PAKOLPA-717725 format. One record per atom (N, C-alpha, C): residue in three letters; x, y, z. Coordinates in steps of 0.05 Angstrom, whole numbers, plus 5000, padded with zeros to 4 digits. Example, Ala and Ser with C-alpha at 12.3 -4.5 7.8 and 13.67 -1.06 7.14 Angstrom:
2
ALA526448865156/ALA524649105156/ALA526449345156/SER525749555142/SER527349795143/SER525850015157/
This chain:
223
MET722613895641/MET723013585643/MET726313635649/LYS726913595675/LYS730113555676/LYS730413215666/PHE733113295657/PHE734513075658/PHE734112835679/ALA733412625675/ALA733912365697/ALA737712395717/PRO737312375739/PRO739812295754/PRO740512025745/LEU744812045749/LEU744611855737/LEU743911515741/ALA744311495768/ALA743511395777/ALA739811275766/GLU737911415756/GLU735811345739/GLU735611265720/LEU737911345708/LEU738711285674/LEU737110995672/GLN736210975651/GLN734710695636/GLN735910545630/MET736810265642/MET739410105635/MET737809925614/VAL738309885589/VAL736409725570/VAL738109485562/SER736909335567/SER739108985560/SER738508975521/SER740008785520/SER740208745490/SER738308475483/ASN737008415513/ASN733208225506/ASN731108325522/SER731308665514/SER728808685525/SER727208725496/THR724008825498/THR722408805476/THR720708965476/GLY719809035457/GLY717509315451/GLY715109235449/GLY714409475439/GLY711609475431/GLY710109405406/THR707909445402/THR707109465368/THR704409705368/ALA702609705358/ALA701109965354/ALA703810125336/SER701910355333/SER704410605329/SER701310795333/VAL702510975329/VAL701611425331/VAL703111555305/ALA701311675307/ALA702011845280/ALA704512145285/MET706812055308/MET709112205314/MET711312105315/THR713712215311/THR716712085310/THR718412045337/CYS719511885338/CYS720711815353/CYS724311955347/ALA726312085355/ALA728812105352/ALA730412005375/ILE732111905360/ILE733511805372/ILE736911795366/ILE737211925397/ILE740512055390/ILE743711895396/LEU744611795371/LEU746411655384/LEU750211765395/ALA749911705417/ALA751211905441/ALA753211665459/ALA753911435442/ALA756011175460/ALA757511165453/GLY759011315429/GLY761311335428/GLY763811315443/LYS766611165439/LYS768611275452/LYS771011405450/SER769211645427/SER771211725416/SER774511665412/ARG775111505409/ARG777811435399/ARG779611535390/ARG778411635362/ARG780211775333/ARG780012065345/MET778412145363/MET778612515369/MET780812515394/ASN781712245410/ASN783312255432/ASN781412425454/GLU779112465458/GLU777412655479/GLU775512585456/GLN773312645485/GLN770812715481/GLN769012935476/LYS769412735436/LYS767912985416/LYS765713045418/LEU763612865439/LEU761113005443/LEU761413235460/LEU762613365478/LEU763613545497/LEU765113825486/LEU765413755464/LEU767313935454/LEU765914235458/PRO767314475449/PRO765714755442/PRO764614705418/TRP762514895413/TRP760614855393/TRP759215195395/GLY760015395386/GLY759115665395/GLY759015715411/ALA756915735427/ALA757015855455/ALA756215585475/LYS754915285461/LYS754415025469/LYS756614825465/THR755714605471/THR757214345463/THR756914295442/VAL758414075425/VAL756613955409/VAL755113805407/ILE754913535438/ILE752013435438/ILE749213725446/ALA750213865461/ALA748014035475/ALA746914125448/HIS748314285423/HIS747514475397/HIS745714085387/VAL745913905384/VAL744913695365/VAL742813585374/VAL741113645411/VAL739913605418/VAL737513855428/ASP739114145424/ASP736414285422/ASP736014385399/GLU737114145373/GLU736714225343/GLU733814075340/VAL733913785343/VAL732713565350/VAL730713715376/LEU730113765392/LEU728113815409/LEU725714035392/SER728014245373/SER725514495359/SER725114225328/ALA725314065329/ALA724213905312/ALA720513835317/CYS719413645296/CYS717113595290/CYS717513255307/VAL717813255333/VAL718613055342/VAL716613025366/LYS716112805383/LYS714112765401/LYS716812685424/HIS719012485423/HIS719412345446/HIS723112435436/VAL724612405448/VAL727412295436/VAL728412145464/VAL730412035449/VAL732511895481/VAL735011815450/MET736311925475/MET740411915475/MET739811765486/VAL741311515465/VAL743111295476/VAL746311335493/VAL746911375508/VAL749611365520/VAL750311025529/GLY753611175535/GLY755510935546/GLY757010975571/ASP759611085571/ASP760911005590/ASP760811395590/ASN759611515578/ASN759711815577/ASN758311905608/ALA756711695605/ALA753211745606/ALA752312045623/ALA755011975645/ALA755112225676/ALA755212525660/ALA757012515647/ALA759012755628/ALA757412955616/ILE755912855606/ILE752612915586/ILE750612955598/ALA749712765613/ALA748212825629/ALA747913105642/ARG750413235654/ARG751113455662/ARG749813695636/VAL751713605622/VAL751513825593/VAL748613825588/LEU746513725592/LEU743513725580/LEU742713725606/GLU742513835627/GLU741113875654/GLU737914035647/GLY735813915646/GLY734314195648/GLY732114045613/ARG734213965595/ARG732813915566/ARG730813605567/LYS728913655560/LYS726513335564/LYS727113125538/VAL730213095557/VAL731412825535/VAL731012525557/HIS730712295554/HIS731012075559/HIS733111855556/PHE734511785580/PHE736611695573/PHE736811375575/ALA737811275547/ALA738811015556/ALA741510935545/ILE743010745568/ILE745710635573/ILE745910385554/ASN746910385538/ASN748310155514/ASN749409985533/PRO749109765543/PRO750609605563/PRO752109485546/ASP752709495510/ASP754409365508/ASP756009535506/ARG758409495516/ARG761109785518/ARG763209765489/GLU762809505471/GLU764609545448/GLU762609455429/GLY759109585428/GLY757209555406/GLY757909775398/ASP756809695361/ASP756209775340/ASP754310025344/MET753210165313/MET752010325318/MET748010185322/LEU749609955309/LEU746109875295/LEU745609785336/SER747609665346/SER746809675379/SER745009915393/SER746510165383/SER745210385398/SER743110375388/VAL742710395350/VAL739610465351/VAL737810185372/ARG738709975366/ARG735709825373/ARG736609845409/CYS738309955426/CYS738010125451/CYS735210315456/GLY735710485430/GLY734510675432/GLY730910695424/LEU730710445406/LEU728110365403/LEU726610215414/ARG728310035442/ARG727309895458/ARG726610085487/ALA729410265488/ALA726710455505/ALA725510695503/SER724710675481/SER722810875474/SER719310705478/PRO719010935490/PRO716210805522/PRO713810815504/GLU712510795478/GLU710710735460/GLU711010745427/PRO710410585424/PRO710310565395/PRO709410875370/PHE711110915353/PHE710711035345/PHE711210995306/THR710411295292/THR709511215265/THR711711175253/ALA715311315264/ALA717411405250/ALA718811355273/TYR722911325272/TYR723811365284/TYR725511475271/ALA726911685274/ALA729611825263/ALA732711835278/VAL733211645265/VAL736411695269/VAL738311875272/VAL739412005291/VAL740712285290/VAL744512185304/LEU744712295292/LEU748112195303/LEU749212495323/GLY749012435354/GLY750412545376/GLY752912735360/ASP755212695334/ASP756312875326/ASP756913015300/GLN754613055298/GLN753113095286/GLN752713485286/PRO754213705290/PRO754513965297/PRO752214035281/MET753614085252/MET750914235234/MET747814165233/LEU747613895240/LEU744113855241/LEU742714195256/ARG740214095238/ARG738114255240/ARG735614135239/ALA734314345246/ALA731514235260/ALA729714145228/GLU729514355219/GLU728614375191/GLU729013955174/TRP731514015173/TRP732013745156/TRP730313495170/ILE730613415200/ILE728313245207/ILE726113325202/ASP725313615195/ASP722413685184/ASP720913525158/THR723913675141/THR724113605114/THR723313275117/LEU725413215124/LEU725412865118/LEU722112695135/ALA721312815152/ALA718512725171/ALA716812825148/ALA716312955142/ALA714213105112/ALA714112915090/GLY716512845085/GLY717012675062/GLY716312475063/LEU717012395082/LEU715812065085/LEU713512075091/ALA712112165110/ALA709312215110/ALA707512285093/SER708912425077/SER706512385050/SER706712205020/SER709212085034/SER708811855008/SER709211585009/ASP708311454997/ASP708311165004/ASP711110935019/LYS712611025011/LYS716010935018/LYS716611025055/GLY717510825055/GLY718610735094/GLY720610795104/LEU722510875084/LEU725110965082/LEU725811275077/ALA727411455096/ALA727011675082/ALA729911805092/VAL732611825071/VAL735111965082/VAL735512215067/PRO736912325078/PRO737912635054/PRO739812615038/VAL739812675020/VAL742112645003/VAL742812884985/TYR746513004985/TYR747013124976/TYR749213124955/GLN749413244934/GLN750613104907/GLN750812854905/GLY748212744905/GLY749512504894/GLY750212264925/ARG749712384947/ARG751712264961/ARG750112055002/ARG750012034998/ARG747112005026/ARG748412035045/GLY746312225064/GLY747212235089/GLY746312155120/HIS746012305139/HIS743812365161/HIS742612605167/PRO740312505178/PRO739812245193/PRO737812205182/ILE737711885180/ILE736211665172/ILE733311575183/LEU731011635164/LEU728011625180/LEU728111285171/PHE725711235186/PHE725110955176/PHE722110975197/ALA720410835180/ALA717510715182/ALA717610535207/ALA715810555228/ALA715710355234/ALA715210045234/ARG714409975213/ARG714409735201/ARG717409585198/TYR719109775202/TYR721209645197/TYR722609705234/ARG721709755256/ARG722309655268/ARG723909335288/GLU721709245273/GLU723008925287/GLU725108855278/ARG725408975243/ARG727208845221/ARG730608935239/VAL730109165252/VAL731509315258/VAL733009195285/LEU731009055292/LEU731809105320/LEU732608715331/ARG732208605302/ARG732808275301/ARG734008115271/GLY736308395258/GLY736008395233/GLY739208555230/LEU740208605207/LEU741908705201/LEU743808715222/ASP744808555235/ASP748508475233/ASP749908565218/GLY751408705232/GLY754208725205/GLY753708985180/VAL751509035179/VAL751509175156/VAL749309485163/GLY747609355189/GLY746909655203/GLY744609765191/LEU744710065195/LEU741910135170/LEU742210135143/ARG744810205141/ARG746210215107/ARG745410005094/GLY744909765112/GLY744109435093/GLY740709495089/LEU739909645114/LEU736209685106/LEU736109915084/LEU737410005079/LEU736610285052/LEU737810075034/ARG739309915027/ARG739909655004/ARG738009535011/GLU737009435030/GLU735709105016/GLU733809235017/HIS732309445019/HIS730009615009/HIS730009884995/ALA731209774967/ALA731510024959/ALA729510134948/ASP727510054945/ASP725710114928/ASP723510264948/ASP725110214963/ASP722710354998/ASP724410555007/VAL726010774995/VAL728010905001/VAL727311064989/LEU726111375006/LEU725311584995/LEU728511794990/GLU728911874967/GLU731112024972/GLU731612354975/VAL731912464989/VAL730012774991/VAL732712984989/PRO733013114972/PRO735413404962/PRO735913554987/PHE738213514992/PHE740013775002/PHE741713894996/GLU741014294994/GLU743314324988/GLU745414495013/ASP744614365028/ASP746714345052/ASP748614035053/ALA751914155043/ALA753713875054/ALA753713865090/GLY751813885106/GLY752813915131/GLY751913615130/VAL749513505113/VAL747613215129/VAL750013005122/LEU753713025108/LEU754312885099/LEU757312865120/CYS757913025135/CYS759613135160/CYS758112995189/ASP759812935204/ASP760012805229/ASP762312815239/LEU762912785260/LEU766512905276/LEU767412625283/ASP769812505274/ASP771112395283/ASP773712385286/THR776212615274/THR777812635289/THR777912905285/PRO780412995295/PRO780913275302/PRO781413355279/GLU781213305266/GLU782113445232/GLU778913545231/ASP776713295228/ASP774813395224/ASP773013675245/TYR774013645263/TYR772813785291/TYR774913975270/ALA776614115266/ALA779314345255/ALA776614445231/ARG775714275216/ARG774914365192/ARG771314515193/ALA770214335215/ALA767414355217/ALA767114725244/LEU769114715250/LEU768714935273/LEU767915165261/PRO769315305242/PRO767515495227/PRO764915615234/GLN763915315212/GLN761915335218/GLN758715415247/ALA761315305266/ALA759615375297/ALA759115735302/GLU760615825282/GLU761216145293/GLU757516255278/ARG756616015265/ARG754316155246/ARG751215965255/THR752215895275/THR749715735283/THR748215935312/ARG746015765318/ARG743715965333/ARG744515955352/LEU745616095375/LEU745616045401/LEU742716005420/
């Protein structure tokens, strides 16, 4: 299934509403609406091995145990759509040009075509991502009574973050100013911390220095 042409990308307003009920599946929401101000160029389109950063992230997500993938984009929509041609990704445009990460998560939730058991929030600028990370977190969430799952490396929490469908409305209607980290603090007893031996769960790309440090890892990624 090819990506939707830019003219058909789904515009999701901040006033949209989502559904109820759930299915035993995970929906991945990839956050790709940032302006890359500190990078001074569009970081998601930077080379990563034989691909771009965003193409690598998407391919890993599509290899994971997810039912549906929504990518939230902004002003970069056309360029990202071009490099992802042919991939089974559903696009949603965040209409809030200055919105924070939470606004993109909400946009992705509202763009989801059906309710899911859980949602995986994935950073578009985390090229060290592996499909196995999502699978491990999803399996942990499914086999526990917890509603939130987060990877931990040497005591530090990273990404992606998974949350059960019961938190969907809380994310849609609350957490302003604190985002998903606030959700983790708010429901500390409901958080499953999953130990990882890969420091990549802590790494995303914000500056040219971040990219330069991470780039050697690109040579070891799967092509």
